[in-house]
TORPANU-970436 format. One line per 2 residues: number of its first residue (from 1); their letters; for each residue x, y, z of C-alpha. Coordinates in nm, 4 decimals. Layout:
NUM> A> X,Y,Z; ...
REM end
This chain:
1> XX> 14.4317,1.3335,4.6249; 14.3793,1.1354,4.3035
3> XX> 14.0090,1.1628,4.0928; 13.9589,0.8198,4.2281
5> XX> 14.0058,0.9683,4.5830; 13.7569,1.2632,4.5260
7> XX> 13.5079,1.0244,4.3722; 13.5057,0.7747,4.6493
9> XX> 13.5021,1.0466,4.9070; 13.1589,1.1688,4.7223
11> XX> 13.0227,0.8081,4.7395; 13.1218,0.8012,5.1213
13> XX> 12.8475,1.0745,5.1638; 12.5878,0.9229,4.9699
15> XX> 12.2865,1.1419,4.8482; 12.3029,1.3263,5.1749
17> XX> 12.4548,1.6526,4.9970; 12.0945,1.7212,4.8060
19> XX> 11.9514,1.7389,5.1807; 12.1697,1.9804,5.3064
21> XX> 12.1242,2.3114,5.1472; 11.9227,2.4519,5.4298
23> XX> 12.1945,2.3619,5.6837; 12.4818,2.5913,5.8063
25> XX> 12.8484,2.4422,5.7801; 13.1245,2.5193,6.0348
27> XX> 13.3681,2.6221,5.7699; 13.2782,2.7460,5.4416
29> XX> 13.6112,2.6688,5.2781; 13.5945,2.3106,5.3742
31> XX> 13.3659,2.1218,5.1408; 13.4659,1.7889,5.2322
33> XX> 13.7219,1.5360,5.0818; 13.6823,1.6073,4.7290
35> XX> 13.8824,1.9441,4.7881; 14.1466,1.8003,5.0031
37> XX> 14.4433,1.9639,4.8065; 14.2552,2.2666,4.7203
39> XX> 14.2915,2.3699,5.0436; 14.6638,2.3775,5.0152
41> XX> 14.6256,2.5769,4.6999; 14.3669,2.8381,4.7825
43> XX> 14.4067,2.9209,5.1401; 14.7166,3.0119,5.3606
45> XX> 14.7463,2.8609,5.7016; 14.7063,3.1991,5.8397
47> XX> 14.3582,3.2243,5.6956; 14.2535,2.8910,5.8127
49> XX> 14.3487,2.9757,6.1424; 14.1808,3.2971,6.1600
51> XX> 13.8625,3.1666,6.0076; 13.8406,2.9030,6.2747
53> XX> 13.8979,3.1350,6.5532; 13.6019,3.3613,6.4348
55> XX> 13.3917,3.0364,6.3474; 13.4318,2.8707,6.6853
57> XX> 13.4024,3.2009,6.8963; 13.6992,3.0237,7.0682
59> XX> 13.7596,3.1562,7.4216; 13.9822,2.9883,7.6401
61> XX> 13.7886,2.8506,7.9465; 13.8661,2.6110,8.2360
63> XX> 13.5378,2.5008,8.3166; 13.2991,2.2914,8.1239
65> XX> 12.9251,2.3683,8.0101; 12.8365,2.5660,8.3118
67> XX> 12.6283,2.5199,8.6402; 12.3111,2.3913,8.4909
69> XX> 12.2898,2.0105,8.5565; 12.3468,1.8410,8.2478
71> XX> 12.3235,1.4840,8.1201; 12.5296,1.3085,7.8619
73> XX> 12.4500,1.0016,7.6579; 12.6776,0.8362,7.4292
75> XX> 12.5517,0.5795,7.2012; 12.7732,0.3632,7.0089
77> XX> 12.6624,0.2047,6.6460; 12.9224,-0.0537,6.6246
79> XX> 13.0586,-0.0677,6.2389; 12.7975,0.2197,6.1247
81> XX> 12.9295,0.3814,5.8189; 12.8307,0.7472,5.7600
83> XX> 12.7200,0.6996,5.4324; 12.3979,0.4813,5.5443
85> XX> 12.2658,0.7967,5.7521; 11.9647,0.8863,5.5912
87> XX> 11.5944,0.9765,5.6183; 11.4841,0.6289,5.4898
89> XX> 11.7295,0.3984,5.6792; 11.7705,0.6065,6.0038
91> XX> 11.4859,0.8419,6.0558; 11.5350,0.9119,6.4294
93> XX> 11.9318,0.9401,6.3770; 11.8455,1.1787,6.0497
95> XX> 11.6289,1.3955,6.2703; 11.8801,1.4279,6.5239
97> XX> 12.1476,1.5501,6.2896; 11.9169,1.8022,6.1807
99> XX> 11.8666,1.9306,6.5027; 12.2366,1.9100,6.6241
101> XX> 12.5757,1.8692,6.4461; 12.6764,1.6117,6.1938
103> XX> 13.0497,1.5519,6.2069; 13.1313,1.4691,5.8312
105> XX> 13.4932,1.3981,5.8580; 13.4991,1.1612,6.1803
107> XX> 13.7789,0.8890,6.2037; 13.8365,0.5894,6.4273
109> XX> 14.2143,0.5575,6.5372; 14.3993,0.2834,6.3534
111> XX> 14.3613,-0.0026,6.3821; 13.9904,0.0390,6.2700
113> XX> 13.9066,-0.2280,6.5122; 13.6288,-0.2316,6.8241
115> XX> 13.8498,-0.2822,7.1115; 14.1038,-0.0394,7.0219
117> XX> 13.8562,0.2252,6.9343; 13.6632,0.1307,7.2420
119> XX> 13.9557,0.1804,7.4511; 14.0551,0.5096,7.2627
121> XX> 13.6990,0.6562,7.3183; 13.6795,0.5705,7.6831
123> XX> 14.0340,0.7379,7.7409; 14.0820,1.0019,7.4999
125> XX> 14.4454,0.8822,7.4456; 14.6131,0.7130,7.1320
127> XX> 14.6301,0.3308,7.1384; 15.0059,0.3753,7.2406
129> XX> 14.8967,0.5070,7.5764; 14.5709,0.3460,7.5896
131> XX> 14.7240,-0.0102,7.5683; 14.4861,-0.1965,7.3598
133> XX> 14.5756,-0.2088,6.9863; 14.3492,-0.4631,6.8617
135> XX> 14.0743,-0.7128,6.9139; 14.3422,-0.9880,6.9158
137> XX> 14.6873,-0.9483,7.0342; 14.9835,-1.1678,7.1566
139> XX> 15.0237,-1.0703,7.5141; 15.2963,-1.3199,7.6463
141> XX> 15.2217,-1.2214,8.0160; 14.8777,-1.3218,7.9935
143> XX> 14.9055,-1.6455,7.7665; 15.2524,-1.7257,7.6248
145> XX> 15.1147,-1.9704,7.3609; 14.7868,-1.8226,7.1936
147> XX> 14.6508,-1.4732,7.1036; 14.4029,-1.3468,7.3548
149> XX> 14.0731,-1.1551,7.2693; 14.1389,-0.8203,7.4673
151> XX> 13.8155,-0.7497,7.5895; 13.7296,-1.0734,7.7792
153> XX> 13.6780,-1.0565,8.1414; 13.9254,-1.3255,8.2204
155> XX> 14.2029,-1.1517,8.0006; 14.1146,-0.7967,8.1367
157> XX> 14.1400,-0.9271,8.4838; 14.4999,-1.1068,8.4287
159> XX> 14.5992,-0.7961,8.2574; 14.5356,-0.5844,8.5291
161> XX> 14.7078,-0.8376,8.7770; 15.0330,-0.8412,8.5572
163> XX> 15.0319,-0.4698,8.5131; 14.9309,-0.3680,8.8432
165> XX> 14.6070,-0.2181,8.7436; 14.7217,-0.0794,8.4183
167> XX> 14.5862,-0.3057,8.1535; 14.4122,-0.0048,8.0255
169> XX> 14.7067,0.2655,8.0241; 14.4935,0.5631,8.0926
171> XX> 14.2000,0.6549,8.3190; 13.8552,0.6223,8.1553
173> XX> 13.6108,0.8845,8.1252; 13.3601,0.6937,8.3397
175> XX> 13.6298,0.6222,8.6152; 13.7113,1.0070,8.6102
177> XX> 13.3558,1.1128,8.6502; 13.2907,0.8543,8.9077
179> XX> 13.5639,0.9889,9.1256; 13.4535,1.3327,9.0727
181> XX> 13.1117,1.2061,9.2236; 12.8950,1.1719,8.9146
183> XX> 12.6521,0.8985,8.8662; 12.7488,0.6674,8.5520
185> XX> 12.5761,0.3938,8.3750; 12.7586,0.1827,8.1296
187> XX> 12.5796,-0.0739,7.9233; 12.6464,-0.2775,7.5997
189> XX> 12.5483,-0.5908,7.4076; 12.9243,-0.6449,7.3462
191> XX> 13.2182,-0.6935,7.5932; 13.4012,-0.4068,7.4777
193> XX> 13.2208,-0.1976,7.6942; 13.3954,-0.3448,7.9672
195> XX> 13.6985,-0.1399,7.8968; 13.5083,0.1576,7.9755
197> XX> 13.4692,0.0857,8.3510; 13.6171,-0.2479,8.4769
199> XX> 13.6151,-0.1576,8.8226; 13.4722,-0.3891,9.1001
201> XX> 13.2777,-0.2596,9.3919; 13.2320,0.0755,9.5328
203> XX> 13.5769,0.1937,9.4823; 13.5190,0.5120,9.2931
205> XX> 13.1373,0.5982,9.3729; 12.8056,0.5412,9.2101
207> XX> 12.8500,0.3279,8.8829; 12.6769,0.0364,8.7074
209> XX> 12.8439,-0.1730,8.4378; 12.6480,-0.4103,8.2099
211> XX> 12.8547,-0.5962,7.9167; 12.7122,-0.8762,7.6995
213> XX> 12.4889,-1.0081,7.9585; 12.7089,-0.9659,8.2602
215> XX> 12.6915,-0.7147,8.5191; 12.9400,-0.5301,8.7796
217> XX> 12.8357,-0.5503,9.0453; 12.7711,-0.9162,8.9565
219> XX> 12.4289,-0.9532,9.1500; 12.2767,-0.6967,8.9329
221> XX> 12.2061,-0.9240,8.6520; 11.9621,-1.1173,8.8554
223> XX> 11.7458,-0.7914,8.8591; 11.7847,-0.7342,8.4934
225> XX> 11.7065,-1.0876,8.4019; 11.3871,-1.0979,8.6301
227> XX> 11.2653,-0.7960,8.4211; 11.3890,-0.8598,8.0814
229> XX> 11.4581,-1.2473,8.0516; 11.7914,-1.4069,7.9896
231> XX> 12.0536,-1.2257,7.7570; 11.9729,-1.3609,7.3798
233> XX> 12.1655,-1.5521,7.1646; 12.3628,-1.3632,6.9139
235> XX> 12.1265,-1.4271,6.6143; 11.8025,-1.4013,6.8156
237> XX> 11.5371,-1.2522,6.5765; 11.2403,-1.1483,6.8170
239> XX> 11.4475,-0.9522,7.0644; 11.7977,-0.9044,6.9713
241> XX> 12.1001,-0.8318,7.2025; 12.0778,-0.4737,7.1328
243> XX> 11.6835,-0.4694,7.1916; 11.7599,-0.6322,7.5386
245> XX> 12.0434,-0.4125,7.6426; 11.8365,-0.1038,7.5635
247> XX> 11.5438,-0.2454,7.7571; 11.7926,-0.3258,8.0421
249> XX> 11.9255,0.0428,8.0397; 11.5637,0.2019,8.0367
251> XX> 11.4619,-0.0393,8.3125; 11.6057,-0.0984,8.5801
253> XX> 11.9287,0.0830,8.5122; 11.7327,0.4270,8.4523
255> XX> 11.4635,0.3134,8.6838; 11.6104,0.5724,8.9752
257> XX> 11.6798,0.8321,8.7142; 11.8828,0.9201,8.4386
259> XX> 12.2613,0.9583,8.5431; 12.5076,1.2132,8.4839
261> XX> 12.6484,1.0026,8.2123; 12.5328,0.6983,8.0142
263> XX> 12.7639,0.4883,7.7639; 12.5386,0.2441,7.5567
265> XX> 12.6950,0.0168,7.2973; 12.5331,-0.1714,7.0261
267> XX> 12.6137,-0.4636,6.8312; 12.4679,-0.3699,6.5195
269> XX> 12.4949,-0.3063,6.2342; 12.8680,-0.4641,6.2916
271> XX> 12.7392,-0.7961,6.3206; 12.5050,-0.8177,6.0138
273> XX> 12.7541,-0.6563,5.7994; 13.0298,-0.9150,5.8816
275> XX> 12.7963,-1.1844,5.7958; 12.6246,-1.0476,5.4738
277> XX> 12.8473,-0.7280,5.3677; 12.7730,-0.3446,5.4005
279> XX> 12.4736,-0.2372,5.1930; 12.2879,-0.5735,5.2054
281> XX> 11.9259,-0.6139,5.3099; 12.0057,-0.7603,5.6303
283> XX> 12.2548,-0.5006,5.7018; 12.0111,-0.2093,5.6354
285> XX> 11.7582,-0.3768,5.8760; 11.9972,-0.4254,6.1266
287> XX> 12.0668,-0.0492,6.0956; 11.6885,0.0461,6.1195
289> XX> 11.6879,-0.1709,6.4307; 11.9754,0.0394,6.5813
291> XX> 11.7815,0.3528,6.4761; 11.4610,0.1920,6.6667
293> XX> 11.6697,0.1550,6.9728; 11.7861,0.5167,6.9350
295> XX> 11.4369,0.6331,6.9266; 11.3352,0.4356,7.2358
297> XX> 11.6288,0.6029,7.4345; 11.5081,0.9501,7.2864
299> XX> 11.1459,0.8715,7.3809; 11.2386,0.8055,7.7522
301> XX> 11.4346,1.1294,7.7779; 11.1394,1.3165,7.6225
303> XX> 10.8991,1.1352,7.8680; 11.0960,1.2395,8.1414
305> XX> 11.1410,1.5904,8.0298; 11.5265,1.5543,7.9993
307> XX> 11.5748,1.6189,7.6345; 11.6634,2.0042,7.7028
309> XX> 11.9354,1.9098,7.9409; 12.0915,1.6167,7.7905
311> XX> 12.3448,1.5967,7.5088; 12.3265,1.2865,7.3101
313> XX> 12.5963,1.1798,7.0890; 12.5690,0.8832,6.8519
315> XX> 12.8999,0.7514,6.7064; 13.0462,0.4542,6.5608
317> XX> 13.3705,0.2861,6.6397; 13.4872,0.2294,6.2706
319> XX> 13.3621,0.1999,5.9404; 13.3341,-0.1084,5.6977
321> XX> 13.4534,-0.2886,5.3924; 13.3748,-0.6308,5.1762
323> XX> 13.6275,-0.8837,5.1376; 13.7431,-0.9244,4.7921
325> XX> 13.9609,-1.2264,4.8799; 14.0871,-1.4388,5.1858
327> XX> 14.4480,-1.4822,5.2307; 14.6556,-1.6928,5.4920
329> XX> 14.9663,-1.4737,5.5613; 15.0938,-1.7216,5.8347
331> XX> 15.0995,-1.9954,5.5937; 15.2544,-1.7469,5.3056
333> XX> 15.5204,-1.6489,5.5475; 15.6019,-2.0404,5.6532
335> XX> 15.6356,-2.0919,5.2867; 15.8770,-1.8219,5.2324
337> XX> 16.0890,-1.9789,5.4857; 15.9841,-1.8131,5.8309
339> XX> 15.9005,-2.0091,6.1125; 15.5615,-1.8566,6.1536
341> XX> 15.2479,-1.9718,6.3494; 14.9212,-1.8547,6.4702
343> XX> 14.9623,-2.0545,6.8058; 15.2370,-2.2211,6.9950
345> XX> 15.2201,-2.5781,7.1566; 15.5057,-2.5109,7.3719
347> XX> 15.6978,-2.1825,7.4890; 15.8568,-2.0306,7.1784
349> XX> 16.2217,-1.9995,7.0595; 16.3871,-1.6619,6.9661
351> XX> 16.3277,-1.5934,6.5995; 15.9645,-1.7964,6.5918
353> XX> 15.6826,-1.5653,6.4528; 15.3431,-1.5273,6.5727
355> XX> 15.0945,-1.3937,6.3253; 14.7961,-1.2440,6.4636
357> XX> 14.5229,-1.1934,6.2231; 14.2318,-0.8925,6.3023
359> XX> 14.0690,-0.9074,5.9721; 14.2053,-0.6502,5.7337
361> XX> 14.5168,-0.5872,5.9347; 14.7674,-0.8286,6.0560
363> XX> 15.0134,-0.8079,6.3730; 15.3227,-0.9906,6.3395
365> XX> 15.5462,-1.0894,6.6515; 15.9025,-1.2074,6.6264
367> XX> 16.0277,-1.3817,6.9502; 16.3090,-1.1946,7.0900
369> XX> 16.2911,-0.9139,6.8240; 16.5688,-1.0494,6.6081
371> XX> 16.6326,-0.7994,6.3480; 16.7239,-1.0360,6.0672
373> XX> 16.3852,-1.2355,6.1037; 16.1921,-0.8796,6.1141
375> XX> 16.3817,-0.7734,5.7899; 16.2824,-1.0845,5.6145
377> XX> 15.9365,-1.0427,5.7296; 15.9111,-0.7199,5.5840
379> XX> 16.0972,-0.7970,5.2595; 15.8471,-1.0549,5.1994
381> XX> 15.5541,-0.8245,5.2749; 15.7039,-0.5482,5.0084
383> XX> 15.6776,-0.8311,4.7434; 15.3447,-0.9471,4.8650
385> XX> 15.0326,-0.8529,4.6461; 14.8193,-0.8206,4.9383
387> XX> 15.0289,-0.5477,5.1430; 14.8435,-0.2055,5.1820
389> XX> 15.0922,-0.0018,5.4435; 15.3682,-0.1771,5.6432
391> XX> 15.4652,-0.0527,5.9890; 15.7594,-0.1589,6.1883
393> XX> 15.8791,-0.0727,6.5466; 16.1941,0.0469,6.4189
395> XX> 16.2578,0.2627,6.1203; 16.3212,0.0649,5.8159
397> XX> 16.3279,0.1499,5.4208; 15.9978,0.1336,5.2755
399> XX> 15.8045,0.1295,5.5986; 15.6372,0.3811,5.8699
401> XX> 15.7170,0.3330,6.2259; 15.4419,0.2254,6.4625
403> XX> 15.5010,0.5285,6.6388; 15.3921,0.7545,6.3310
405> XX> 15.0432,0.6257,6.3965; 15.0586,0.6180,6.7589
407> XX> 15.0473,0.2307,6.7825; 15.3806,0.2045,6.9601
409> XX> 15.3052,0.0635,7.2803; 15.5163,-0.1501,7.5179
411> XX> 15.3340,-0.4454,7.3889; 15.3156,-0.3738,7.0259
413> XX> 15.3870,-0.6151,6.7533; 15.7411,-0.5961,6.5540
415> XX> 15.5437,-0.5627,6.2170; 15.1981,-0.4431,6.1387
417> XX> 15.0469,-0.4437,5.7980; 14.7275,-0.2988,5.6673
419> XX> 14.6096,-0.5058,5.3825; 14.5477,-0.3784,5.0246
421> XX> 14.1939,-0.2125,4.9231; 14.0201,-0.0587,4.6361
423> XX> 13.7027,0.1833,4.6101; 13.5360,-0.0864,4.3868
425> XX> 13.1826,-0.1809,4.4822; 13.0284,-0.5176,4.6090
427> XX> 12.7207,-0.6800,4.4951; 12.4992,-0.4208,4.6934
429> XX> 12.6526,-0.1323,4.5287; 12.8562,-0.0189,4.8480
431> XX> 13.2450,0.1118,4.7840; 13.5213,-0.0422,4.9616
433> XX> 13.6890,-0.3815,4.8903; 13.9653,-0.5203,5.0876
435> XX> 14.2025,-0.8168,5.1331; 14.1371,-0.9983,5.4535
437> XX> 14.3585,-1.2333,5.6451; 14.2263,-1.5782,5.7413
439> XX> 13.9100,-1.5512,5.9642; 13.5753,-1.6750,6.0137
441> XX> 13.4473,-1.4712,5.7203; 13.5006,-1.4914,5.3365
443> XX> 13.4748,-1.3335,5.0175; 13.1669,-1.1096,4.9754
445> XX> 13.1056,-1.0746,5.3577; 13.2390,-0.7757,5.5742
447> XX> 13.5640,-0.6802,5.7390; 13.7503,-0.3925,5.8676
449> XX> 14.0729,-0.2943,6.0578; 14.2465,-0.1474,5.7334
451> XX> 14.3705,0.2089,5.6346; 14.0866,0.1975,5.3501
453> XX> 13.9178,0.5515,5.3421; 13.5912,0.3168,5.4052
455> XX> 13.7291,0.1612,5.7291; 13.9020,0.5125,5.8325
457> XX> 13.5542,0.7134,5.8324; 13.3077,0.6506,6.0543
459> XX> 12.9966,0.8502,6.2019; 12.9330,1.1248,6.4726
461> XX> 12.6204,1.3055,6.5291; 12.5550,1.4936,6.8215
463> XX> 12.2610,1.7440,6.9628; 12.1555,1.8882,7.2766
465> XX> 12.1700,2.1984,7.4813; 12.5400,2.2178,7.4470
467> XX> 12.5606,2.1586,7.0511; 12.4940,2.3984,6.7798
469> XX> 12.1753,2.3330,6.5874; 12.1537,2.2322,6.2352
471> XX> 12.5099,2.2480,6.1165; 12.7653,2.0129,5.9362
473> XX> 13.0878,2.0206,6.1162; 13.3715,1.9570,5.8103
475> XX> 13.6664,1.9691,6.0367; 13.8381,1.6414,6.1100
477> XX> 13.7532,1.4813,6.4343; 13.7750,1.1293,6.5879
479> XX> 13.6942,0.8814,6.8487; 13.9852,1.0186,7.0866
481> XX> 13.7780,1.3334,7.0998; 13.4767,1.1838,7.2763
483> XX> 13.6349,1.1527,7.6309; 13.7612,1.5177,7.6151
485> XX> 13.4495,1.6649,7.4952; 13.2233,1.4540,7.7462
487> XX> 13.4516,1.5356,8.0441; 13.4392,1.9289,7.9072
489> XX> 13.0390,1.9206,7.8992; 13.0480,1.7688,8.2610
491> XX> 13.2947,2.0179,8.4021; 13.5537,1.7295,8.4848
493> XX> 13.8889,1.8433,8.4208; 14.1343,1.5100,8.3587
495> XX> 14.4294,1.4950,8.5541; 14.6583,1.4870,8.2853
497> XX> 14.6275,1.6255,7.9057; 14.4352,1.3753,7.6814
499> XX> 14.5263,1.3297,7.3071; 14.2100,1.4058,7.1696
501> XX> 14.0537,1.7411,7.1749; 13.7429,1.9355,7.2785
503> XX> 13.5117,1.9597,6.9900; 13.4717,2.3444,7.0321
505> XX> 13.3794,2.4391,6.6615; 13.0528,2.2256,6.7462
507> XX> 12.9463,2.3545,7.0953; 12.7391,2.6607,7.2201
509> XX> 12.9852,2.6810,7.5271; 13.3306,2.8341,7.5300
511> XX> 13.5932,2.5432,7.4745; 13.9544,2.5379,7.4124
513> XX> 14.0960,2.7507,7.1177; 14.1505,2.5898,6.7515
515> XX> 14.5102,2.6816,6.6929; 14.6255,2.4758,6.4181
517> XX> 14.5083,2.2775,6.0876; 14.7430,2.1123,5.8598
519> XX> 14.6767,1.8476,5.6156; 14.9662,1.5807,5.5780
521> XX> 15.0897,1.3213,5.3348; 15.3985,1.0987,5.3863
523> XX> 15.5367,0.8402,5.1510; 15.7946,0.5621,5.2089
525> XX> 15.9720,0.3570,4.9170; 16.2346,0.0613,4.9030
527> XX> 16.4227,-0.0835,4.6034; 16.3304,-0.4316,4.5236
529> XX> 16.4566,-0.6800,4.2465; 16.2975,-0.5696,3.9393
531> XX> 16.1275,-0.2746,4.0780; 16.0345,-0.1115,4.4344
533> XX> 15.7703,-0.1139,4.6846; 15.5971,0.2293,4.7786
535> XX> 15.3366,0.3289,5.0197; 15.1644,0.6500,5.1325
537> XX> 14.9436,0.7806,5.4392; 14.7187,1.0655,5.4218
539> XX> 14.6271,1.2598,5.7271; 14.5278,1.5995,5.9118
541> XX> 14.6303,1.7529,6.2244; 14.4174,1.9765,6.4226
543> XX> 14.5223,2.1171,6.7495; 14.7991,1.8448,6.7530
545> XX> 14.5700,1.5628,6.6905; 14.6324,1.3315,6.4224
547> XX> 14.3481,1.1954,6.2086; 14.4240,0.9423,5.9581
549> XX> 14.2356,0.9524,5.6233; 14.3905,0.6636,5.4233
551> XX> 14.6795,0.4778,5.3305; 14.7646,0.2040,5.0775
553> XX> 15.0691,0.0575,4.9015; 15.1722,-0.1011,4.5519
555> XX> 15.4677,-0.2832,4.3862; 15.6566,-0.0635,4.1025
557> XX> 15.8365,-0.2672,3.8209; 16.1431,-0.1288,3.6634
559> XX> 16.1266,-0.0445,3.2918; 16.3691,-0.3350,3.2461
561> XX> 16.1678,-0.5596,3.4342; 15.8710,-0.4651,3.2648
563> XX> 16.0393,-0.4977,2.9268; 16.1521,-0.8552,2.9885
565> XX> 15.8031,-0.9505,3.1150; 15.6541,-0.8346,2.8053
567> XX> 15.8718,-1.0291,2.5711; 15.8674,-1.3396,2.7834
569> XX> 15.4919,-1.3344,2.7450; 15.5283,-1.3206,2.3740
571> X> 15.7485,-1.6401,2.3662
REM end
């Protein structure tokens, strides 16, 4: 990795290093992103595996945490970056980290978006199997004219109708737990939580779902509003949506006891960071409010004498960046001679192009999958100053395939582009700037979805009877590991192998062995008039799970083109 990469890796950790002198680490040879390359130089693969086996005390086991009753609470802080975890801004979370495990190299799946990662987190499988790739997608079977928001109830219901119940392509951990007879409560101030358990009625046993002010069963909302009032507006200041949802969780959803599994999803700091950028005073205040709601949940567990039997996992769905400039890819493609639109007024003809922006990544669908049109799109992107990494459904020069990032679902786009980013800082001093496609936000506001290292590193902290105490886990981990770990702790075996892994190295109970660890780096180039296009992707594999660290791209000018340009500038 470059010096810039190492410097940014340190920046991602902020000032936490000075507080870590008294804490243990899971692997002494892994000190973070700043020694990414030195692993390959100083250690052989065999020594890595031997060390992990010793550290994890890895014993193959088919059962979970044991016979003693356990509760698991997973709490999501939407958009929380790991470098904002501190004693000052997040005292409750900071203390939880000291008591348990801080996962220092945690990752979202790409695309680094809420709906895709909410589904990955819930199912434990990659997006290509989970079926939901992005917040907004073109799903012709659901709506042939305009893109759909993948978390909306009406979209989910129609998606299940046209796929015979497989809108989400794999069982969720909530569904599996309910099928095994476990009690579950799912609550979120955002609609994404619906993707965790969209079942109506009593089909799989006892379970409750509260999502963005709506409930399943539907009549439960009356009980909640009678106790807590109406669901607040998104910008409410006195009682926020997160405050209201946390209150509803505590009473009435926990009024008859804390269930085996609780899944709580908060809207912040995502909302504040979108509006004002990561690191702003408003964003830091939103982070403190999320911490206050964590403290409320922990207090209830303490009051009921359940902390000693409850594992608490606090995770975010993705990282965050600041918009350096807004661009309109649909307009740019149209000017380049392509019939590109953001929506159709009538059923589209073969060769037309649907552009679906998701902030710092854009999904491009070619009607009829015309190979020549796809090539024109890719040629344009390889010369576009805003392109970062280009993916295509079929292999092409200067691209990676969607399958290489586990995005090749049946409804995947023909072309996917992550926009270009830098490690420069915003006005608040927070590193991570990126181009954004046309959206409701603008330059200086927050965005995500890219392969920037600042979008592709998020937060995970866990504590409880089944987690080790006072350690930092430097091994790569990801959102797809949440479901396997939760199921393992509650002793429920999934019907099929999941893509994620059980976080054995962080547990006090036996788990599956750590068998492999391998950093990876791939590149792709394509010749262009006057130069070339080049892109790269860094990742790490642990136990067969791929964790994506960062990717970016750039244009290279040939020596002749550079010389001609210099001469022209002198004339």
